[in-house]
C-alpha distance (Angstrom), angle and dihedral (degrees) to the residues before:
residue distance angle dihedral
M1 . . .
S2 3.79 . .
T3 3.76 120.5 .
P4 3.85 125.1 -136.6
E5 3.80 89.4 -110.8
Q6 3.81 90.6 64.1
H7 3.84 90.2 63.7
I8 3.80 95.1 52.4
Q9 3.80 112.9 108.0
D10 3.77 122.5 -154.1
L11 3.82 104.5 -138.3
A12 3.80 133.6 163.9
L13 3.82 112.7 -105.9
E14 3.82 90.9 -132.3
E15 3.81 91.3 57.0
V16 3.80 93.9 47.0
M17 3.81 93.8 46.6
G18 3.79 92.4 45.3
D19 3.79 93.2 48.7
R20 3.82 95.9 45.4
F21 3.78 94.8 44.1
G22 3.80 90.2 47.1
R23 3.82 90.0 55.3
Y24 3.79 91.8 45.9
S25 3.83 91.9 48.4
K26 3.80 91.8 49.7
Y27 3.79 89.6 51.3
I28 3.80 97.5 50.2
I29 3.81 92.1 43.4
Q30 3.79 95.2 49.9
E31 3.79 101.9 26.7
R32 3.78 109.1 31.3
A33 3.80 127.2 18.1
L34 3.81 108.9 27.1
P35 3.82 126.9 68.2
D36 3.78 124.9 -126.2
A37 3.81 113.5 -107.9
R38 3.82 90.2 -134.4
D39 3.82 104.4 54.4
G40 3.81 99.5 10.4
L41 3.80 92.7 -128.0
K42 3.77 134.2 126.0
P43 3.82 115.4 -136.0
V44 3.83 94.4 -101.2
Q45 3.82 91.5 51.0
R46 3.79 91.8 47.5
R47 3.81 91.3 49.8
I48 3.80 92.8 49.5
L49 3.82 92.9 51.5
F50 3.81 92.8 43.7
A51 3.81 93.1 47.7
M52 3.83 92.2 49.4
N53 3.81 90.4 48.3
E54 3.82 92.2 48.8
E55 3.82 90.0 51.0
G56 3.80 91.4 49.7
N57 3.81 91.6 -115.3
T58 3.81 90.8 147.5
A59 3.81 136.8 145.7
E60 3.80 96.4 -95.3
K61 3.83 92.4 54.5
G62 3.78 133.3 63.5
F63 3.80 128.7 -78.7
R64 3.82 121.1 -90.9
K65 3.76 131.6 -157.1
S66 3.80 111.4 -83.1
A67 3.81 90.1 -136.3
K68 3.81 89.6 63.3
T69 3.80 91.4 54.3
V70 3.82 92.8 44.8
G71 3.82 91.3 50.1
N72 3.78 90.9 48.0
V73 3.84 92.2 50.3
I74 3.82 92.7 47.6
G75 3.80 93.9 44.3
N76 3.78 96.9 47.2
Y77 3.79 111.3 23.5
H78 3.80 118.2 1.9
P79 3.84 115.5 46.1
H80 3.80 96.0 -167.8
G81 3.81 137.4 101.9
D82 3.79 118.5 -49.5
T83 3.84 90.4 -131.0
S84 3.80 93.4 61.1
V85 3.80 91.3 49.5
Y86 3.83 93.6 46.4
D87 3.82 92.1 46.2
A88 3.82 90.6 52.8
M89 3.79 89.8 47.1
V90 3.82 92.5 50.0
R91 3.81 93.1 48.2
M92 3.81 90.6 55.5
S93 3.82 87.6 56.7
Q94 3.83 98.0 47.7
D95 3.80 108.6 102.0
W96 3.84 91.2 -162.3
K97 3.82 90.9 58.1
V98 3.83 102.5 39.8
R99 3.79 126.4 41.4
N100 3.84 93.9 -139.8
A101 3.81 112.6 23.4
L102 3.81 113.0 -130.6
I103 3.80 94.6 -163.4
E104 3.80 129.9 44.3
M105 3.79 114.1 -145.8
H106 3.78 133.3 -167.3
G107 3.78 115.6 -151.6
N108 3.79 132.8 24.2
N109 3.80 108.7 -22.1
G110 3.83 95.2 170.2
S111 3.78 128.9 -90.4
V112 3.80 143.8 -112.1
D113 3.84 85.5 -100.5
G114 3.80 89.8 69.0
D115 3.82 94.8 -105.4
P116 3.81 111.3 157.9
P117 3.82 119.3 -114.5
A118 3.79 121.2 -106.5
A119 3.79 116.3 -91.2
M120 3.79 115.4 -80.0
R121 3.81 91.0 -109.4
Y122 3.82 89.3 66.2
T123 3.80 102.3 43.4
E124 3.78 129.5 73.9
A125 3.78 127.5 -154.0
R126 3.78 146.3 -178.9
L127 3.79 136.6 174.3
S128 3.80 115.4 -80.8
P129 3.83 118.8 -122.4
I130 3.82 92.1 -105.6
S131 3.84 90.1 54.9
A132 3.79 87.5 66.5
E133 3.82 86.8 66.0
L134 3.82 90.2 57.5
L135 3.82 91.1 51.5
R136 3.82 99.7 35.8
D137 3.83 114.5 126.6
I138 3.82 92.7 9.9
E139 3.82 88.2 129.2
K140 3.80 91.1 58.2
E141 3.81 96.1 75.2
T142 3.81 90.1 -103.5
V143 3.81 94.6 139.1
D144 3.79 135.2 37.0
F145 3.79 118.8 -100.5
V146 3.80 125.5 -154.0
P147 3.80 130.7 -168.1
N148 3.79 115.0 -88.6
F149 3.81 121.4 -116.9
D150 3.83 94.8 -79.4
D151 3.82 97.8 32.7
T152 3.81 92.7 -118.4
S153 3.82 94.4 117.9
S154 3.77 140.2 -6.1
E155 3.81 135.3 -106.9
P156 3.82 133.6 -161.8
T157 3.81 120.5 -101.1
V158 3.82 89.4 -148.3
L159 3.81 136.0 2.2
P160 3.82 122.7 -117.2
A161 3.85 88.3 -115.2
R162 3.77 102.0 -163.1
F163 3.85 89.7 -163.8
P164 3.88 129.4 42.0
N165 3.81 95.9 -95.5
L166 3.84 97.1 170.3
L167 3.79 93.6 63.1
V168 3.81 95.7 33.4
N169 3.80 97.0 53.1
G170 3.79 100.2 19.9
S171 3.80 124.5 -150.9
T172 3.77 141.7 -125.3
G173 3.79 129.8 -165.2
I174 3.79 147.0 138.7
S175 3.80 124.0 -138.9
A176 3.81 134.5 158.3
G177 3.79 108.6 -50.7
Y178 3.80 92.7 -16.8
A179 3.76 135.9 77.3
T180 3.77 130.8 177.2
D181 3.80 135.0 -151.5
I182 3.78 113.3 174.3
P183 3.82 113.5 167.3
P184 3.83 124.1 -138.3
H185 3.83 118.1 -100.9
N186 3.77 138.0 -163.4
L187 3.82 112.7 -84.4
V188 3.82 93.5 -139.9
E189 3.83 93.5 51.6
I190 3.81 94.2 46.6
I191 3.81 94.0 47.7
D192 3.82 89.9 47.2
A193 3.82 88.3 51.5
V194 3.83 90.5 50.8
I195 3.81 90.7 49.9
K196 3.83 90.8 47.9
R197 3.81 89.4 50.2
L198 3.82 89.9 49.7
S199 3.81 91.6 49.6
R200 3.79 94.2 43.6
P201 3.83 111.5 22.4
D202 3.81 89.6 177.9
C203 3.84 95.6 54.5
D204 3.80 114.5 129.7
L205 3.79 130.7 -127.8
D206 3.82 93.4 -98.6
T207 3.80 89.0 61.0
L208 3.80 91.1 51.0
L209 3.82 91.2 46.9
K210 3.80 89.1 61.2
I211 3.82 86.5 61.8
V212 3.82 102.5 33.7
K213 3.81 104.0 50.4
G214 3.80 92.8 -176.2
P215 3.81 139.0 -77.6
D216 3.81 117.5 -23.0
F217 3.78 107.5 -149.8
P218 3.81 119.1 -156.9
T219 3.82 88.2 -130.7
G220 3.82 92.1 54.4
G221 3.80 114.8 -145.0
I222 3.80 128.7 143.2
I223 3.81 125.4 -68.4
Q224 3.80 116.2 -153.3
G225 3.79 125.6 -167.7
A226 3.81 120.7 62.3
E227 3.82 89.9 -173.0
G228 3.81 91.2 56.2
I229 3.81 91.0 50.2
K230 3.80 92.1 49.1
K231 3.81 92.5 47.6
A232 3.81 91.1 49.0
Y233 3.81 92.7 49.7
E234 3.80 89.9 46.1
T235 3.82 100.2 46.0
G236 3.79 106.3 12.2
K237 3.80 91.9 -112.6
G238 3.79 127.8 82.9
R239 3.79 144.6 124.8
V240 3.77 132.0 -122.7
V241 3.79 133.9 172.0
V242 3.80 118.3 -118.8
R243 3.79 116.3 -162.7
S244 3.78 134.6 178.8
K245 3.78 123.6 -101.6
T246 3.78 105.3 -113.0
E247 3.77 139.1 174.8
I248 3.80 132.8 -163.0
E249 3.81 111.6 -138.2
D250 3.79 133.2 -173.3
I251 3.82 113.8 -122.1
R252 3.79 136.1 178.6
G253 3.78 121.4 -50.1
G254 3.79 94.8 29.1
R255 3.81 91.1 -72.1
K256 3.78 130.0 132.8
Q257 3.79 133.9 -129.5
I258 3.79 131.0 -158.3
T259 3.80 112.3 -141.9
I260 3.80 122.7 -166.6
H261 3.80 117.3 -155.3
E262 3.81 102.5 169.7
I263 3.81 129.8 26.0
P264 3.83 130.9 -161.1
Y265 3.80 120.9 -80.2
E266 3.82 115.9 -79.7
V267 3.82 93.4 4.4
N268 3.81 112.9 140.6
K269 3.81 105.6 -123.5
A270 3.81 95.9 -156.6
N271 3.81 92.0 51.7
L272 3.81 90.1 47.0
V273 3.82 92.4 53.6
K274 3.81 90.5 45.0
R275 3.83 91.7 50.7
I276 3.82 92.9 50.4
D277 3.82 90.2 49.3
E278 3.83 90.8 48.8
L279 3.81 89.8 55.2
R280 3.81 87.9 53.2
I281 3.82 94.2 47.5
E282 3.82 93.9 45.0
K283 3.81 89.4 47.6
K284 3.79 91.1 -126.9
I285 3.79 84.8 140.5
E286 3.78 131.1 29.3
G287 3.78 124.8 -143.8
I288 3.84 103.3 47.7
S289 3.81 114.0 112.7
E290 3.81 100.2 172.0
V291 3.81 141.9 0.0
R292 3.81 119.4 -153.9
D293 3.79 134.2 179.5
E294 3.81 103.5 -141.9
T295 3.80 96.4 172.0
D296 3.81 113.6 143.2
R297 3.81 138.4 154.7
T298 3.81 89.9 -67.0
G299 3.80 92.8 63.2
L300 3.78 148.8 -73.9
R301 3.81 117.4 -45.3
I302 3.80 131.2 163.3
A303 3.81 117.5 -175.9
I304 3.82 122.0 -156.4
E305 3.78 108.6 -170.4
L306 3.80 114.3 -155.2
K307 3.78 132.2 -149.9
K308 3.76 120.3 -110.2
D309 3.82 114.2 -75.8
A310 3.83 90.9 10.0
N311 3.80 115.9 150.7
A312 3.82 100.5 -113.6
E313 3.83 95.1 -171.4
G314 3.79 90.8 48.5
V315 3.81 93.1 49.4
L316 3.81 90.7 48.1
N317 3.82 92.1 49.9
Y318 3.80 90.7 50.3
L319 3.82 90.4 51.1
F320 3.82 90.9 48.5
K321 3.81 89.5 54.3
N322 3.80 100.0 40.2
T323 3.81 105.4 33.7
D324 3.79 138.7 43.1
L325 3.81 90.5 -93.2
Q326 3.81 80.4 103.3
V327 3.80 123.9 27.2
S328 3.78 138.0 167.9
Y329 3.78 118.3 -112.7
N330 3.79 115.4 -155.2
F331 3.79 117.4 -157.9
N332 3.80 114.6 -142.8
M333 3.78 103.6 165.8
V334 3.80 103.0 -169.3
A335 3.81 119.0 156.8
I336 3.80 137.8 161.5
H337 3.81 107.0 -96.1
N338 3.81 120.4 172.5
K339 3.83 88.2 -7.0
R340 3.81 92.5 -57.4
P341 3.82 132.7 98.0
V342 3.81 108.3 -108.9
L343 3.80 132.5 -179.6
M344 3.79 101.7 -129.7
G345 3.79 135.3 -170.7
L346 3.79 125.2 -146.5
T347 3.82 94.7 -89.1
A348 3.82 92.6 49.9
L349 3.83 92.0 48.9
L350 3.81 91.8 49.4
D351 3.82 91.1 47.8
A352 3.82 91.9 49.2
Y353 3.81 89.5 52.2
I354 3.82 93.4 45.9
S355 3.82 91.3 49.8
H356 3.81 89.3 51.1
Q357 3.81 92.4 49.5
K358 3.79 92.9 49.4
E359 3.79 87.9 53.8
I360 3.82 91.9 47.3
I361 3.83 93.4 50.2
T362 3.79 91.3 45.5
K363 3.83 93.2 50.8
R364 3.81 91.9 43.1
S365 3.80 91.1 50.4
E366 3.80 91.3 48.6
F367 3.82 89.7 50.4
D368 3.82 92.8 47.0
I369 3.80 93.4 47.2
R370 3.82 91.2 50.4
K371 3.79 90.2 51.5
A372 3.82 92.3 44.3
R373 3.79 93.6 50.2
A374 3.79 91.5 47.3
R375 3.81 90.0 51.6
Q376 3.82 91.0 44.6
H377 3.79 89.4 54.3
I378 3.81 90.7 52.7
L379 3.82 91.7 46.8
D380 3.78 91.3 51.4
G381 3.81 89.0 54.3
L382 3.81 93.8 47.0
I383 3.80 93.7 47.6
K384 3.83 90.7 48.6
A385 3.80 90.6 47.6
L386 3.81 92.4 50.3
S387 3.80 90.3 50.7
I388 3.87 89.5 59.3
L389 3.80 94.6 29.9
D390 3.82 99.0 144.0
E391 3.80 92.5 51.6
V392 3.81 91.3 47.0
I393 3.83 91.9 50.3
K394 3.78 91.1 47.9
L395 3.81 91.4 49.5
I396 3.80 92.9 48.6
R397 3.82 92.8 47.7
G398 3.77 89.3 51.5
S399 3.81 93.2 52.2
K400 3.78 123.0 97.7
D401 3.83 97.3 -132.7
K402 3.80 142.6 -21.1
R403 3.76 93.1 -77.1
D404 3.79 91.9 50.4
A405 3.83 90.1 47.3
K406 3.80 92.0 53.2
L407 3.80 91.3 47.8
N408 3.81 92.4 49.7
L409 3.81 91.5 49.6
E410 3.80 91.7 50.4
Q411 3.81 93.2 48.1
R412 3.82 101.1 41.5
Y413 3.82 102.0 36.4
Q414 3.82 101.3 21.7
F415 3.81 94.8 -118.9
S416 3.80 115.4 162.6
E417 3.79 120.1 -117.2
K418 3.82 92.1 -102.7
Q419 3.79 92.1 47.5
A420 3.81 90.9 48.9
E421 3.79 90.1 49.6
A422 3.84 90.5 51.8
I423 3.83 91.6 48.7
V424 3.80 96.7 49.9
S425 3.81 89.7 44.8
L426 3.82 91.9 51.4
Q427 3.82 113.6 122.1
L428 3.80 118.3 -129.3
Y429 3.84 95.3 -117.4
R430 3.80 88.3 61.6
L431 3.79 89.2 69.1
T432 3.80 93.2 78.0
N433 3.82 122.8 112.2
T434 3.81 90.0 -114.2
D435 3.77 91.6 59.7
I436 3.79 92.4 49.4
T437 3.81 88.8 55.2
E438 3.81 91.2 48.7
L439 3.78 91.2 51.0
R440 3.79 91.4 51.9
T441 3.85 91.3 47.5
E442 3.82 90.4 49.1
A443 3.80 90.6 49.4
E444 3.80 91.1 52.3
E445 3.81 91.5 48.7
L446 3.78 90.3 49.2
S447 3.79 90.8 52.4
V448 3.81 90.2 53.9
K449 3.82 91.5 46.2
I450 3.80 92.7 49.1
A451 3.78 91.0 48.9
E452 3.82 90.1 51.2
L453 3.80 92.4 47.8
E454 3.79 90.7 48.8
R455 3.80 88.8 51.3
I456 3.82 90.6 52.2
L457 3.80 92.5 48.0
G458 3.77 92.5 44.9
S459 3.80 99.1 46.3
E460 3.83 129.1 52.4
D461 3.82 89.9 -160.0
A462 3.80 92.1 55.0
L463 3.81 90.8 49.6
I464 3.83 90.8 50.2
D465 3.82 90.5 49.8
V466 3.81 89.7 54.3
L467 3.80 91.0 49.1
K468 3.82 92.1 49.1
E469 3.80 91.6 48.6
E470 3.80 94.1 49.7
L471 3.82 92.5 46.4
S472 3.82 90.1 49.7
E473 3.80 90.0 53.0
I474 3.82 91.5 51.6
K475 3.81 90.5 47.1
K476 3.80 91.0 51.6
K477 3.80 92.8 47.1
Y478 3.81 99.8 45.6
K479 3.81 104.7 25.1
T480 3.81 118.1 140.7
P481 3.81 130.1 179.7
R482 3.83 119.6 -99.7
L483 3.82 111.1 -91.2
T484 3.81 101.6 -171.1
E485 3.79 121.5 69.1
V486 3.81 116.6 -140.7
Q487 3.81 121.5 -146.6
A488 3.79 121.6 -172.9
E489 3.82 99.0 -141.7
I490 3.80 130.4 53.8
S491 3.81 107.2 -125.1
E492 3.78 115.1 -123.5
I493 3.79 110.8 -125.5
K494 3.78 113.5 -137.9
I495 3.79 116.6 -173.9
D496 3.79 119.9 -161.1
T497 3.79 114.0 -144.0
E498 3.80 89.6 -132.3
V499 3.80 88.1 67.3
L500 3.79 91.5 59.1
V501 3.76 100.0 38.2
A502 3.77 137.4 41.6
S503 3.79 107.4 -119.2
E504 3.80 107.8 -120.3
D505 3.78 139.8 144.0
V506 3.80 116.6 -107.5
V507 3.79 137.3 169.0
V508 3.81 115.8 -112.6
S509 3.79 119.7 -162.6
V510 3.80 131.2 -173.2
T511 3.80 125.4 -176.4
K512 3.79 130.7 -154.2
E513 3.81 91.4 -110.0
G514 3.80 90.5 54.1
Y515 3.79 107.3 -99.0
V516 3.80 111.6 149.5
K517 3.80 132.9 -176.0
R518 3.74 144.9 147.8
T519 3.77 119.6 -134.2
S520 3.77 129.0 -164.9
M521 3.79 116.6 -113.3
R522 3.81 87.4 -118.3
S523 3.81 93.1 57.7
Y524 3.81 91.0 44.4
A525 3.81 92.5 49.9
A526 3.81 91.4 47.1
S527 3.82 90.6 57.9
N528 3.83 90.3 74.5
G529 3.79 93.4 -139.1
L530 3.79 94.9 -48.2
E531 3.78 113.4 161.8
L532 3.78 119.9 -102.9
A533 3.80 112.3 -80.1
M534 3.81 108.6 -113.7
K535 3.77 143.5 137.8
E536 3.78 122.9 -77.3
K537 3.84 113.5 -85.5
D538 3.84 89.6 19.8
H539 3.80 123.1 111.8
P540 3.83 135.7 -172.5
V541 3.78 119.7 -99.4
F542 3.81 95.2 -179.8
I543 3.82 134.5 26.3
E544 3.79 117.4 159.7
K545 3.78 142.4 148.6
V546 3.81 105.7 -116.4
N547 3.80 138.3 159.7
T548 3.79 126.8 -103.1
M549 3.82 87.3 -122.9
D550 3.81 90.4 63.2
T551 3.80 127.8 90.0
L552 3.80 128.1 -126.9
L553 3.81 121.0 -146.1
L554 3.80 117.4 -166.2
F555 3.81 116.6 -163.0
T556 3.81 122.0 -160.4
N557 3.80 133.3 -154.3
R558 3.83 88.9 -111.4
G559 3.81 90.9 65.3
N560 3.79 96.2 -103.6
Y561 3.79 130.0 122.3
I562 3.80 136.0 -154.9
Y563 3.80 118.9 -143.7
R564 3.80 118.6 -153.3
P565 3.80 131.9 159.5
V566 3.82 106.6 -128.0
H567 3.82 92.3 -119.9
E568 3.84 89.3 59.9
L569 3.81 93.6 56.2
P570 3.81 115.3 104.7
D571 3.81 110.8 -87.7
I572 3.83 103.1 -132.5
R573 3.81 132.5 161.9
W574 3.80 118.8 -104.1
K575 3.79 93.2 -114.1
N576 3.82 92.7 55.0
I577 3.80 127.5 78.1
G578 3.81 113.2 -109.4
D579 3.79 129.7 -124.0
H580 3.78 119.3 -77.2
V581 3.83 116.7 -110.7
S582 3.80 88.6 -116.3
H583 3.84 85.6 74.8
L584 3.79 89.9 56.5
A585 3.81 94.8 45.0
T586 3.79 118.0 19.3
D587 3.82 94.4 -160.8
I588 3.83 96.6 66.0
S589 3.81 106.0 128.3
Q590 3.78 128.6 -138.1
G591 3.79 112.7 -83.8
E592 3.81 93.1 22.6
E593 3.82 108.9 135.6
I594 3.79 135.3 -170.6
V595 3.81 110.3 -109.0
A596 3.80 99.1 171.8
A597 3.81 140.9 10.5
K598 3.80 120.6 -160.2
V599 3.79 129.1 -174.7
V600 3.79 116.7 -149.0
H601 3.79 120.9 -162.5
E602 3.79 95.0 -174.5
F603 3.80 131.7 0.9
D604 3.80 103.7 -126.2
E605 3.80 135.0 161.5
S606 3.80 96.4 -118.0
H607 3.81 96.5 72.6
Y608 3.80 131.1 66.5
F609 3.78 137.7 -167.8
L610 3.82 115.7 -125.5
F611 3.82 116.5 -153.8
I612 3.84 126.0 -164.5
T613 3.80 122.2 -169.4
K614 3.80 134.7 -160.6
N615 3.81 94.0 -114.4
G616 3.80 92.5 55.3
M617 3.81 103.8 -94.1
I618 3.80 123.6 139.6
K619 3.79 130.6 -168.5
S620 3.80 135.3 -174.7
S621 3.80 116.2 -161.8
L622 3.81 133.3 172.4
M623 3.78 114.8 -99.9
T624 3.82 89.9 -128.7
N625 3.83 89.4 65.0
Y626 3.79 87.4 71.0
K627 3.80 98.9 57.4
P628 3.82 104.0 96.1
Q629 3.81 128.7 -169.9
R630 3.81 92.7 -135.5
Y631 3.74 124.5 27.9
S632 3.81 111.3 173.3
K633 3.81 90.5 121.2
S634 3.78 135.8 36.8
M635 3.80 117.7 -87.2
M636 3.80 135.5 -151.5
A637 3.82 114.2 -88.8
I638 3.81 96.6 172.4
K639 3.80 132.3 1.4
L640 3.82 108.5 -116.8
K641 3.78 122.7 -159.4
G642 3.79 124.0 -144.0
E643 3.80 114.6 -34.2
D644 3.80 93.8 -16.9
E645 3.82 119.6 138.0
L646 3.79 134.7 -157.5
L647 3.84 109.9 -115.5
S648 3.80 106.7 177.1
V649 3.78 143.9 3.1
S650 3.81 123.1 -158.6
L651 3.78 134.1 -177.4
I652 3.83 111.4 -127.5
D653 3.80 140.8 172.3
N654 3.85 95.8 -158.5
L655 3.82 96.2 -99.7
E656 3.82 96.6 93.1
D657 3.80 135.1 87.1
V658 3.79 122.8 -125.3
F659 3.82 124.2 -140.1
L660 3.81 124.5 -160.2
A661 3.81 127.4 -171.5
T662 3.80 125.8 -163.4
K663 3.78 133.7 -152.4
L664 3.82 92.8 -113.5
G665 3.81 90.2 55.1
Y666 3.79 106.6 -96.7
G667 3.80 121.4 140.8
L668 3.82 125.2 -165.9
R669 3.80 128.4 -173.3
Y670 3.81 127.3 -173.6
N671 3.80 139.9 144.1
V672 3.78 117.0 -80.9
S673 3.82 89.8 -131.0
E674 3.83 85.8 78.4
V675 3.82 88.9 68.2
P676 3.83 109.8 84.7
D677 3.78 118.8 -130.9
S678 3.84 115.5 -109.6
G679 3.80 140.7 167.3
A680 3.80 130.5 -85.4
R681 3.81 96.4 -98.0
T682 3.82 97.4 50.9
A683 3.82 130.8 104.5
G684 3.81 98.0 -133.8
V685 3.81 126.1 -139.9
K686 3.80 137.6 -67.0
A687 3.81 110.0 -70.7
I688 3.81 102.0 -175.1
N689 3.80 137.7 3.8
L690 3.82 103.1 -111.8
K691 3.78 126.0 -159.9
A692 3.77 119.9 -130.6
N693 3.84 111.2 -71.7
D694 3.81 90.4 12.2
A695 3.82 123.9 122.5
V696 3.78 138.3 178.7
I697 3.83 111.1 -99.9
G698 3.76 96.7 -173.4
G699 3.75 148.9 -36.6
F700 3.77 142.7 -161.9
V701 3.77 142.3 -168.7
I702 3.82 120.4 -104.9
S703 3.80 114.6 -148.7
P704 3.84 118.2 -153.2
D705 3.82 91.7 -107.2
E706 3.81 97.0 43.5
T707 3.85 112.6 145.3
R708 3.80 100.7 173.9
N709 3.80 126.2 100.0
M710 3.76 129.5 -129.9
V711 3.79 120.9 -112.1
L712 3.82 124.5 -163.4
I713 3.81 128.8 -173.7
T714 3.84 125.8 -157.4
Q715 3.78 128.8 -148.2
R716 3.83 88.7 -107.0
G717 3.84 92.5 59.8
S718 3.81 96.3 -102.2
L719 3.78 115.2 143.1
K720 3.82 126.7 -157.3
Q721 3.81 125.6 -166.0
M722 3.80 114.2 -169.6
K723 3.76 136.3 172.5
L724 3.80 115.4 -112.6
S725 3.78 88.4 -129.2
E726 3.82 87.8 72.2
F727 3.81 86.2 78.5
E728 3.76 123.1 61.6
P729 3.82 117.1 -159.7
I730 3.82 111.4 -94.3
S731 3.82 118.0 170.1
R732 3.79 139.7 -80.3
A733 3.82 122.5 -75.7
K734 3.85 95.4 19.6
R735 3.81 123.8 130.5
G736 3.82 93.0 -113.5
L737 3.84 131.2 -149.3
L738 3.80 124.5 -49.1
M739 3.82 113.5 -112.4
L740 3.84 98.2 -177.7
R741 3.76 134.2 62.3
E742 3.80 106.5 -123.8
L743 3.85 115.4 -120.2
K744 3.80 123.4 -160.8
T745 3.80 93.8 -139.3
N746 3.79 126.4 40.9
P747 3.83 94.9 -9.5
H748 3.81 121.2 -159.3
R749 3.79 118.0 -100.2
F750 3.80 123.5 -170.5
V751 3.79 117.3 -121.4
S752 3.82 103.4 174.4
I753 3.80 143.7 8.5
S754 3.83 132.7 -159.8
L755 3.78 141.0 173.7
V756 3.80 108.3 -122.8
G757 3.82 133.3 -169.1
K758 3.82 124.6 -151.9
T759 3.82 94.1 -100.2
D760 3.81 96.6 43.1
K761 3.76 125.7 112.8
L762 3.81 121.7 -140.6
I763 3.80 127.3 -147.2
I764 3.81 119.3 -158.8
E765 3.81 118.1 -164.7
T766 3.84 120.1 -156.6
N767 3.76 133.4 -160.4
K768 3.81 88.3 -108.2
E769 3.85 89.3 64.3
Q770 3.81 91.0 -106.6
L771 3.83 120.8 145.3
I772 3.80 116.2 -153.8
E773 3.81 117.5 -166.1
L774 3.82 120.8 -153.1
D775 3.81 133.3 -178.6
A776 3.80 111.6 -129.9
E777 3.82 91.5 -141.8
N778 3.83 89.9 63.5
L779 3.80 94.0 55.4
H780 3.81 120.7 103.1
L781 3.78 123.6 -128.4
T782 3.80 113.0 -121.3
D783 3.76 134.3 -172.2
R784 3.76 126.8 -112.3
Y785 3.81 95.1 -99.4
S786 3.81 100.6 56.8
N787 3.77 129.2 85.6
G788 3.82 92.4 -131.3
S789 3.80 130.0 -125.7
F790 3.79 127.6 -55.4
V791 3.83 112.0 -113.5
L792 3.82 98.0 176.1
D793 3.77 142.0 23.0
E794 3.78 107.5 -109.7
T795 3.82 92.6 -161.2
L796 3.81 91.9 57.4
E797 3.79 105.0 27.4
G798 3.80 99.9 27.2
E799 3.79 135.5 -121.6
P800 3.85 117.4 -49.0
I801 3.82 112.4 -110.0
D802 3.82 101.1 170.4
M803 3.78 142.9 10.2
W804 3.80 133.6 -165.7
T805 3.79 141.1 165.7
V806 3.79 120.4 -110.0
I807 3.81 111.5 -109.4
P808 3.81 107.3 -123.5
E809 3.81 122.8 -124.7
I810 3.80 114.8 -88.6
T811 3.80 117.6 -110.1
D812 3.80 128.9 -174.4
S813 3.77 89.7 -90.3
E814 3.80 121.8 104.5
P815 3.82 114.1 -70.8
P816 3.80 115.0 -101.4
E817 3.80 120.7 -100.1
S818 3.79 112.3 -84.3
């Protein structure tokens, strides 16, 4: 006797897992998730339709409880959960999911809002009339049958499918390693394409595309992208855009309203309405006053009421881009063909269907001709018997029993066994003259039918004519107009900022240490002239009245810049410290400081940014180079080499001069047109010819109408104010003119430079954390050859390390030029 241990196999886990998963994968690919290319059905769908047909639950009869059908399918054909069977059954009845519903259902079968259907005990169902075309001729041995799961009955491996169901109703599913997304199409177009393919088997895709315009979704909508459709029909994969059908209406009070009548395929209407309303509540978009779902029994309708003077086109474009009012549909036309999953184009799918139909008509004709010949044989016997009726009656009366009568008929008159059986089973009323005539008429009709069937079986052309005729009949009986409009081009969606943001004036402030905020004019006015809230030792580098439609660019000493639309800046009260730039761009490194802030109203090609670096490089670059598509992180403004730093950024239009000052006291002026234009990620060109150990300490742009003077401060606390006219333009990359008188001991070295107007105030910061304030009107003008005037005692107050002008309080006047 064997022990249990003798049956234990020692196998590698990898082999066992690979083998078992391979079997499982094969099962779910072939027997669960993917449709058959011939009838367009998954196994569960096929079993539901077959079971309903077997039970007589057809279109011409009454409805039956869905639970009865589900139980029948589970008990006989599909040993899985009742929910999966009922869900598949419900989907085939939902006219917003399938183009031609295969099941008619009474009761709640779900909704386009994603509501679940009623339980199967409440709903009733029956096959739809068009389902009969899928099952027609199934009793004529047209398809192969296999035993069901418990061998108590048999089920078909495929349905006859008298119309191209896969393309008409589409399919979606996910299996192991394969997924499918085949969109629904218009029945008329697909049948016309099949007929064209039958007439011209060599026709190309372009010919078929003249017939099949594209998918025809049950929910309508607009498909955009002829190239995507062509690619999908050519390769099986492609992408199109599906957008809602919308209309802009005028309503009371001179306002407008966007109404939506059709939404994209498989979009949940309730979620769509909720999403649009969330955008309104969260103020992601301005201009929407109310969103209503006005759908009723007359049809789908969503109303988006707009505020007065709102840009309706702009709002609609924003909704197309940011909600499911417009979605992408990706074709992935995978179907089971010859028992394998295959990615198929339109031509391949049509050919697979045509091949199946030829086989169906051939098998049906063979079945019909067998039946006809068998009946013809019986008729021949009956007609012969009636012609010698008296002799036949006499012979039968003289026989011992039925068996003996049959044997006598076969031996004396050479009737076959089947003919003899028909004769002895003949009822007496059939012996009338009328019946003899009917038998002869039936025999003649059978001869014609057999001849026709032989013609079909003997000629490919005759078979194709039959197929064309039957498809034309189905087209005529079930035709519906196209619901989805097809547009060749994908519309570009342009969103105006004014649609997203309320246009208003705000105050934007930026500090040296990198704290940024926008403040409403109300909060700024309520501060009663209080200074900007900031940390100790910090100071503002930018305070301006700007508009929420504008854009702020922040440039750092490391040559990077941060791009932010003003409306995206943190909205913080004037008396509170703003957010640090590290919140705007997470990749800001330690020690990176803001050196310039620029507000741009519109990115045009007539303005440039001019960059000056510590090591004497200069770069001019078009403003449009600094308008990125994505701006979650900081981006390169200028490429810096080694330990170089960005010192200043100016906005120019190529008419100005630039002035640079160096630590050792050289000043150079030339026209900015000498600086060549270059891209955002370049290093620029040499700005000034520096001596060893010299460096640029600052620079600025001089406009033709500039009235301010330049002010420089040295490390010893000496300050020089000079007129700009002291310096004539020279040319780029020269040494420049000396602005200091050289001393043998403790020579002066410049640390900072500014342009100062008569009413400006200057702040000088020292290395002893002292801040010295000076009025520009009290400063003396000096010539180029002096070392200036001392404005502080370096032994007491420390050496100057920086200098800046105080930003004046904002009034209601226009903001100053940036």
